[in-house]
N, C-alpha and C positions, 0 to 999 in steps of 0.2 A: 472628561473626557476616552473615548475608547474601546481605552489599552487594557489589558485584563493584564494584570503584576501574575506574575506569578507561580505563587502558593494557591493567588484564586482560579488562575490558568489549568491544573495540579487536579486541586478540588472538582472542577467542572469537566475534568477529563475522566474521573473514576463516578462523575453522576453517569456521562456519554455509556459508563464502559458499562453501567448495570441496567442502561437502558435500553441496550445491546445488547446483554444477557439475557431482555425479558422477553424480547418478539420471539414469533414463533416460526415454528420452519418459512411456511409457504411464505410469508412477509422476507425471510432473509434471502428465496432463494429469487425468490420475485427481485428483490434491490441487489441483493451482486449478480444477477442476469442484465440488468438494464447498464452496471456501472461495468460489466463487461462489453457491451454496447458502446457505447461510448468510449468509453480507452479505448474501442477500436476506433470510433472516429478518429478519437485527434491522433493518436499513429499510424491511421493512414491518409490525416492534413502532414505530418509528418511528411512520408514517403511525399506526396506529389509534390508538396516546396521543394524539393531534394529533384525531382524528377523531372520541375524542373529548370531547377540550376540555378537553385538560389545556396548560397552555404549553408555547413548542416549547426551553425549557431541561430540561424531562423529556425528552423524545424523546434531544439531543443527548446527557443526563446512560444511557441510557438503553441509545445505540443501538453503546459501548461493549463492548456481551459480545456482538457476532458476532464483533467482533477477537478475542477475547481467547479466544473458543474454537474458529476455525483455526491459532493461534501454539500451543494450551497439543497441539491434535492434531495439531500439524507440517506441515499443510496448507502450500499455497504461494497467493501473495498478487503478485498483480504488484506492487503498488506499495511492500513493502517490499523488492522486490527488489531494484526500481531503485537502493536505497540499497544493501543486504548486497554484490552484487556485484561493484560494485563496490568496493568495502572489500577485495573479496579474488584485485581489478586492481592494488588497487595494494601487498597483502599479497605479488603474483607469485603466488598459488595458483591464479586464475581468467587460463581466457584467454580474450583477447576472445569467440575464437566461440560458447566455451564462456557464457559474459555473453549472444551473441547468439539461445541454443540455448536456455537459459533461462526466454529476459521473453522468445521468444514461444510457446513451448507450454503456459508457466503462462499465458500471458494468452489463447490460445485454451481455453484445460478453465476461467477463470475466465468467459470468454462463453462456453462453451457451457452454463454451469452458472448463471448472472443469468439467462439466456432460460429455459433448464427452468420456474429457480423462479417466471417471470417466468410462464409459462405454467400450470402448478398454479394459481398463485395466483392470474390472472383467471376458472379456471374454478373457484375457490372459491369467492369474495365475487360473484360474477359468476353461482351454477350452474349452467359452462356455458353461462352468456350469455342464461339464459332469466327474468336481472332485470340492472341498472345498475349494479349494487355501491356503493349507496347515496353517504353519505357518503366513504365511504373511497377507489372511487374517482373520487372527479371528485376530488378530492386526487391523488390515483398522476397526474389526466390533468393535472388543475395543473402541479404539478412538473414534465410530461414538457416542455408548451407553453411555460414559462416557457427550461429547462436548454437547446432553442433553436428554437423563432420568434422569440423575445426575445431573443436573440443577433443572428437574421438580417436585424432588425432595421434592429439597428443599424451593420450592411455589415462594414467591417474593424475599424472597432471592438469591437462587437460580439465579436469571432474573437476577440480581442483580451483582449477581461475576459474571458475561456471559461481563453485561454492560463494570463494573471495565476494567476484560483480554480482552475487546480488544482496554479497552482506552490503558494499558499499551502496548499494542501490537504496536497498533500505533502510539503512539509517537519513539519510536525506527525509525518503517519502516519509515516510513515520515522520518524522517532524513536521510536517508538512501536513499531514493528519494531527499531530497533537497543538499546528499554528493555526490551526479553523476557528481555534479557541480563543486566540490570540488576540484581538478587537468582539467588541458585538456589532462593525458596522462594517455593511456586506462591502464595502469596497476598502477595508481595516482586512477583512478577512481574507479578497481575494488575492491582496499587495504579502500577503505573510505567504499562502499556500504557494502565489504562484512562484519567489522565490527557488525552495529548496530539490522544489519538480523539477526549474529549470539548468540547473545545478547537473543537479543524476542526468536526467537526459543529453545536455551536453557530452559527459561525460564517456558513455557508453554504458553504460553499466548493465548487469538484468537485471527482468522487471519481470516478477512471475506472470504478472497476470496481461503484463502488456504482449509476455512470451507465448498469453492461450492461444494470441492472437495473433500472431507477427507468423510463429511455424505453419498453424494450421493451414491459415493461406499461404503462406512461402508453400505446399503442400499443396495445395489445391491444385494451381497454379502450377508444377510438373516441376517444384523442386526436387531432390534425388533423400528424402530421406523421407525413413519410414516411421512408426507409430514407436513404435523401443527405442529407439534416437530417440526420439525427442524427447523422449521423460527420459530418457537411462542419463543422457548430456547435456539436456538443460535441468525442464523441467523441474525434479526432484533436487539437483544439488541448489537449483536457486532460488527453490521455496523455503529450503531448509536454511540461505543465507540469510531470506529474507526474515524469517521465524528469527535467525541469531537477534540478523542488529533489531530490529521491529521490539523483541519481546526484550534483551538484556540489555541493548546499545541505550535505546532511546525510551520505554516507555522505563518500565526501571528504572535505570539507572535520574532520570527526569525526577521520576515520586521517591529517589533515598536522598535528594539532595530539595529540594521544593514542598515534597507531601509531608503529611499529617501521621503526625504519627504517635499514640497513646504514651503517655506521659508514665513513670518510673513508678509504682506503691510507694519510696522514697518518697518520691512530690509533693504526691498525693496525702502523704502521711503528715507530711513539715505543712503540707494546710493546715491540714484537722487542725494543729496543735496550734496555728498559728491564728483562726477562726475562733476557737475553743479560750487562748490570753486575756482579749482582752472581760473576756468574763468572768476568769476564773479572779483577776484582778482586780475586781469593784466587789467579790464572795468577804 
């Protein structure tokens, strides 16, 4: 059977976290940038089918293809690592400084790749600025505006809303990253990852790496959003929300209930007495 039971899955996740923590900065940047590009592709696909009149659920059903591709290629996505690296900390296989190092380099790589794809996407749909991009560009600009200026108009409550949507988003995305280890077969991995990613996207929650493509792309296309508005009213609160649900509500929660924990000293002492008892009895 290719199903991996939860206890084994968590042990595999801890081992994977250790491997990720040992990667060089160059590998983290390259793999992070490629992941940003691929997730940008998946996001633009969702916009394309929506611009063609498809129901939003169709876009949600297609979007996970990007997540599946980047995971199967062994690339680095910050939102998945927000869950996996804390598991390594809990399992005593990853140091705090390695967690911070991994998150920082991967996040930077995701950002670079996402903005690169956003620029290429803009050039492609506008023929290097010679057209307005049509219905597709309009949808992207509207999305960029809603993800920033709409929150800004609500002040503190808008910022808090972005934070909560970031929490709700990565609760599912992080589960998807963990479920990639729930099967030994490629088809099993794909099916397991697909479900939680589709769930988050269909409900319109906020994913920090997706937004690294959507908002810059909207800005390239003329959305009235500044860089400071992007970061203050979306990127920062959404990233913080993604970290909370990835690290605490997924990674640590699953480790606490399924992870291997050291036995208490009293248990070890009892085991020693049991082992000595037969010898004592025969002396």
